[in-house]
Each structure stands twice: as C-alpha cells, then as structure tokens.
TIVEX-908333 format. One line per field, with one value per atom (N, C-alpha, C): residue number from 1; residue in three letters; atom name; x, y, z. Coordinates in nm, 2 decimals, padded with zeros to 4 digits, always signed. Each point is the difference from the previous one (the first is absolute). Layout:
<lumses>
k	NUM ...
r	ALA ...
a	CA ...
x	X ...
y	Y ...
z	Z ...
</lumses>
This chain:
<lumses>
k	1 1 1 2 2 2 3 3 3 4 4 4 5 5 5 6 6 6 7 7 7 8 8 8 9 9 9 10 10 10 11 11 11 12 12 12 13 13 13 14 14 14 15 15 15 16 16 16 17 17 17 18 18 18 19 19 19 20 20 20 21 21 21 22 22 22 23 23 23 24 24 24 25 25 25 26 26 26 27 27 27 28 28 28 29 29 29 30 30 30 31 31 31 32 32 32 33 33 33 34 34 34 35 35 35 36 36 36 37 37 37 38 38 38 39 39 39 40 40 40 41 41 41 42 42 42 43 43 43 44 44 44 45 45 45 46 46 46 47 47 47 48 48 48 49 49 49 50 50 50 51 51 51 52 52 52 53 53 53 54 54 54 55 55 55 56 56 56 57 57 57 58 58 58 59 59 59 60 60 60 61 61 61 62 62 62 63 63 63 64 64 64 65 65 65 66 66 66 67 67 67 68 68 68 69 69 69 70 70 70 71 71 71 72 72 72 73 73 73 74 74 74 75 75 75 76 76 76 77 77 77 78 78 78 79 79 79 80 80 80 81 81 81 82 82 82 83 83 83 84 84 84 85 85 85 86 86 86
r	UNK UNK UNK UNK UNK UNK UNK UNK UNK UNK UNK UNK UNK UNK UNK UNK UNK UNK UNK UNK UNK UNK UNK UNK UNK UNK UNK UNK UNK UNK UNK UNK UNK UNK UNK UNK UNK UNK UNK UNK UNK UNK UNK UNK UNK UNK UNK UNK UNK UNK UNK UNK UNK UNK UNK UNK UNK UNK UNK UNK UNK UNK UNK UNK UNK UNK UNK UNK UNK UNK UNK UNK UNK UNK UNK UNK UNK UNK UNK UNK UNK UNK UNK UNK UNK UNK UNK UNK UNK UNK UNK UNK UNK UNK UNK UNK UNK UNK UNK UNK UNK UNK UNK UNK UNK UNK UNK UNK UNK UNK UNK UNK UNK UNK UNK UNK UNK UNK UNK UNK UNK UNK UNK UNK UNK UNK UNK UNK UNK UNK UNK UNK UNK UNK UNK UNK UNK UNK UNK UNK UNK UNK UNK UNK UNK UNK UNK UNK UNK UNK UNK UNK UNK UNK UNK UNK UNK UNK UNK UNK UNK UNK UNK UNK UNK UNK UNK UNK UNK UNK UNK UNK UNK UNK UNK UNK UNK UNK UNK UNK UNK UNK UNK UNK UNK UNK UNK UNK UNK UNK UNK UNK UNK UNK UNK UNK UNK UNK UNK UNK UNK UNK UNK UNK UNK UNK UNK UNK UNK UNK UNK UNK UNK UNK UNK UNK UNK UNK UNK UNK UNK UNK UNK UNK UNK UNK UNK UNK UNK UNK UNK UNK UNK UNK UNK UNK UNK UNK UNK UNK UNK UNK UNK UNK UNK UNK UNK UNK UNK UNK UNK UNK UNK UNK UNK UNK UNK UNK
a	N CA C N CA C N CA C N CA C N CA C N CA C N CA C N CA C N CA C N CA C N CA C N CA C N CA C N CA C N CA C N CA C N CA C N CA C N CA C N CA C N CA C N CA C N CA C N CA C N CA C N CA C N CA C N CA C N CA C N CA C N CA C N CA C N CA C N CA C N CA C N CA C N CA C N CA C N CA C N CA C N CA C N CA C N CA C N CA C N CA C N CA C N CA C N CA C N CA C N CA C N CA C N CA C N CA C N CA C N CA C N CA C N CA C N CA C N CA C N CA C N CA C N CA C N CA C N CA C N CA C N CA C N CA C N CA C N CA C N CA C N CA C N CA C N CA C N CA C N CA C N CA C N CA C N CA C N CA C N CA C N CA C N CA C N CA C N CA C N CA C N CA C
x	+00.08 -00.08 +00.08 +00.13 +00.09 -00.03 -00.05 -00.03 +00.07 +00.02 +00.06 -00.09 +00.05 -00.08 -00.06 +00.07 -00.05 -00.13 -00.03 -00.12 -00.11 +00.01 -00.10 -00.08 -00.13 -00.09 -00.07 +00.00 -00.07 -00.13 -00.12 -00.13 -00.05 -00.01 -00.05 -00.07 -00.09 -00.07 +00.08 +00.11 +00.07 +00.14 +00.03 +00.14 +00.11 -00.03 +00.10 +00.05 -00.09 +00.04 +00.11 +00.00 +00.10 +00.09 +00.02 +00.08 +00.15 +00.05 +00.14 +00.01 -00.11 +00.01 -00.11 -00.01 -00.11 -00.01 +00.12 +00.00 -00.06 -00.02 -00.06 -00.15 -00.06 -00.13 -00.11 -00.12 -00.13 -00.08 -00.04 -00.09 -00.14 -00.08 -00.14 -00.08 -00.13 -00.08 -00.04 -00.05 -00.05 -00.13 -00.01 -00.12 -00.08 -00.12 -00.08 -00.14 -00.04 -00.14 -00.05 +00.08 -00.04 -00.01 -00.12 -00.02 +00.01 -00.01 +00.01 +00.14 +00.09 +00.14 +00.07 +00.04 +00.07 +00.15 +00.06 +00.14 +00.09 -00.03 +00.09 -00.01 -00.12 +00.00 +00.09 +00.01 +00.09 +00.14 +00.03 +00.14 +00.04 -00.09 +00.02 +00.03 -00.08 +00.02 +00.14 +00.04 +00.13 +00.11 -00.01 +00.09 +00.02 -00.12 +00.01 +00.07 -00.02 +00.06 +00.16 +00.05 +00.14 +00.07 -00.08 +00.06 +00.10 +00.11 +00.11 +00.09 -00.02 +00.09 +00.14 +00.10 +00.13 +00.02 -00.06 +00.01 -00.14 -00.07 -00.13 +00.01 +00.11 +00.01 -00.02 +00.04 -00.03 -00.15 -00.07 -00.15 -00.07 +00.05 -00.06 +00.00 +00.11 +00.01 -00.12 -00.04 -00.11 -00.14 -00.01 -00.13 -00.10 +00.05 -00.10 -00.05 +00.09 -00.05 -00.08 +00.03 -00.08 -00.14 -00.01 -00.12 -00.10 -00.02 -00.11 -00.13 -00.01 -00.13 +00.02 +00.11 +00.02 -00.09 -00.02 -00.08 +00.05 +00.13 +00.05 -00.02 +00.02 -00.02 -00.14 -00.09 -00.15 -00.04 +00.05 -00.04 +00.05 +00.13 +00.05 -00.08 -00.03 -00.07 -00.14 -00.06 -00.13 +00.00 +00.11 +00.02 +00.01 +00.08 +00.02 -00.13 -00.09 -00.13 -00.11 +00.03 -00.10 -00.09 +00.05 -00.07 +00.05 -00.08 +00.05 +00.02 +00.12 +00.03 -00.03 -00.06 -00.04 +00.10
y	-00.12 +00.12 +00.13 -00.02 +00.12 +00.08 -00.06 +00.07 -00.07 +00.07 -00.06 -00.11 -00.12 -00.10 +00.03 +00.09 +00.04 +00.09 +00.04 +00.09 -00.07 -00.13 -00.07 -00.10 +00.00 -00.10 -00.07 -00.13 -00.08 -00.04 +00.02 -00.05 -00.09 -00.13 -00.10 -00.11 -00.07 -00.11 -00.14 +00.00 -00.12 +00.01 -00.08 +00.01 -00.03 -00.07 -00.02 +00.13 +00.10 +00.13 +00.07 -00.03 +00.07 -00.09 -00.12 -00.10 +00.04 +00.09 +00.04 +00.13 +00.06 +00.12 +00.00 -00.11 -00.01 +00.11 +00.06 +00.10 +00.13 +00.01 +00.12 -00.03 -00.10 -00.04 +00.01 +00.03 -00.01 -00.09 -00.11 -00.10 +00.05 -00.03 +00.03 -00.11 +00.00 -00.11 +00.04 -00.09 +00.03 +00.07 +00.10 +00.08 -00.05 -00.06 -00.04 +00.04 +00.12 +00.05 +00.01 +00.02 +00.02 +00.14 +00.06 +00.14 +00.06 -00.09 +00.04 -00.02 -00.05 -00.03 +00.13 +00.01 +00.12 -00.02 -00.11 -00.03 +00.11 +00.04 +00.10 +00.13 +00.03 +00.13 -00.01 -00.12 -00.02 +00.01 -00.06 +00.00 +00.15 +00.07 +00.14 +00.08 -00.02 +00.07 -00.04 -00.12 -00.04 +00.07 +00.00 +00.06 +00.15 +00.07 +00.14 +00.02 -00.10 +00.01 -00.02 -00.07 -00.02 +00.09 +00.08 +00.09 +00.09 +00.01 +00.09 -00.06 -00.13 -00.07 -00.03 -00.02 -00.02 -00.14 -00.10 -00.13 -00.08 -00.02 -00.06 -00.15 -00.06 -00.14 -00.01 +00.09 +00.00 +00.00 +00.07 +00.01 -00.12 -00.05 -00.12 -00.12 -00.01 -00.10 +00.00 +00.12 +00.02 -00.01 -00.02 +00.00 -00.10 -00.12 -00.09 +00.04 +00.07 +00.05 +00.13 +00.08 +00.12 -00.05 -00.10 -00.07 +00.04 -00.09 +00.02 +00.00 -00.09 -00.01 +00.05 +00.06 +00.05 +00.12 +00.04 +00.12 +00.13 +00.02 +00.12 +00.00 -00.11 -00.01 +00.02 -00.06 +00.02 +00.14 +00.06 +00.14 +00.09 -00.01 +00.08 -00.02 -00.12 -00.02 +00.06 +00.00 +00.06 +00.15 +00.06 +00.14 +00.04 -00.08 +00.03 +00.00 -00.09 -00.02 +00.09 +00.07 +00.08 -00.07 -00.12 -00.08 +00.01 +00.01 +00.01 -00.15 -00.03 -00.14 -00.01 -00.11 -00.01 -00.08
z	+00.00 +00.00 +00.00 +00.03 +00.01 +00.12 +00.10 +00.13 +00.11 +00.11 +00.12 +00.06 +00.02 +00.06 +00.13 +00.07 +00.14 -00.02 -00.12 -00.02 -00.08 -00.02 -00.09 +00.08 -00.01 +00.06 -00.12 +00.01 -00.10 +00.06 -00.06 +00.04 -00.10 +00.04 -00.09 +00.07 -00.07 +00.06 -00.02 -00.07 -00.02 +00.06 +00.10 +00.06 -00.10 -00.10 -00.11 -00.06 +00.00 -00.06 +00.08 +00.13 +00.08 +00.08 -00.05 +00.07 +00.01 -00.09 +00.01 +00.08 +00.03 +00.09 +00.10 +00.08 +00.10 +00.10 +00.03 +00.10 -00.05 -00.13 -00.06 -00.04 +00.06 -00.05 +00.10 -00.06 +00.07 -00.08 +00.06 -00.06 +00.01 -00.10 +00.01 -00.07 +00.03 -00.06 -00.14 -00.08 -00.13 +00.00 -00.09 -00.01 -00.12 +00.02 -00.11 +00.03 -00.06 +00.02 +00.14 +00.09 +00.14 +00.03 -00.03 +00.02 +00.14 +00.10 +00.14 +00.05 -00.08 +00.05 +00.03 +00.12 +00.05 +00.02 -00.05 +00.03 -00.07 -00.12 -00.06 +00.07 +00.06 +00.09 +00.11 +00.07 +00.11 -00.04 -00.12 -00.05 -00.03 -00.06 -00.04 +00.13 +00.11 +00.12 +00.06 -00.01 +00.05 -00.08 -00.14 -00.08 +00.03 +00.03 +00.03 +00.14 +00.09 +00.13 -00.01 -00.10 -00.01 -00.10 -00.07 -00.10 +00.06 -00.07 +00.05 +00.10 +00.04 +00.09 -00.07 +00.09 -00.06 -00.07 +00.05 -00.06 +00.02 -00.11 +00.01 +00.05 -00.01 +00.04 +00.15 +00.08 +00.14 +00.03 -00.08 +00.02 -00.06 -00.11 -00.06 +00.10 +00.08 +00.10 +00.10 +00.02 +00.10 -00.07 -00.13 -00.07 +00.07 +00.03 +00.06 +00.14 +00.07 +00.13 -00.02 -00.10 -00.02 -00.04 -00.08 -00.02 -00.11 -00.09 -00.10 +00.08 +00.10 +00.07 +00.15 +00.03 +00.13 +00.02 +00.13 +00.03 -00.06 +00.00 -00.06 -00.15 -00.06 -00.15 -00.04 +00.07 -00.03 +00.03 +00.11 +00.03 -00.11 -00.04 -00.11 -00.13 -00.03 -00.13 +00.01 +00.12 +00.02 -00.02 +00.06 -00.02 -00.14 -00.08 -00.14 -00.08 +00.04 -00.07 +00.07 +00.10 +00.07 +00.09 +00.05 +00.09 +00.14 +00.10 +00.14 +00.05 +00.03 +00.05 +00.15 +00.04 +00.14 +00.08
</lumses>
C-alpha cells in the first residue's frame, strides 16, 4: 500500500485475508442483506477512537476487549445511529 504498517488496519470477514498481518486486523462477520446489522457502526466507532494514535497494532490487540458486542461498543454504535443505549 505504500503506507506505514503501524498506521494500517485491515477489516475483513476472512482471516485468510490478514493472515500475514494479524496484528493489524479487525475481523468482522459477513454482511448479507442484514439491514439491522450494526457491526460496521461499532467498527467505525472503534476506528474513530484510535484515529491519530502512534501505532494501530497496540489498539487492534484490544479489539476483542473493546468489543463488537461489549457495552462500550454498543453504546457508541447507538450514538452514531442516534439511538440511546441502555
């Protein structure tokens, strides 16, 4: 890509796509006509949260703890969609 690896995050539903750079990856589920799927909203919120950091790999390690389905992840996704999370 011609970019610093420390500044690149790969988002893909197939681990094979990022098997050579797993520390730079965020796995996601496949999207197939799931209009209520909010996973990309949560990923977008996470990416906004780590924008401007020195090395994205440090933050990608915490992706599972930050959580697609964790309370912080759902709350941020809800804010992005204008929904109040409970």
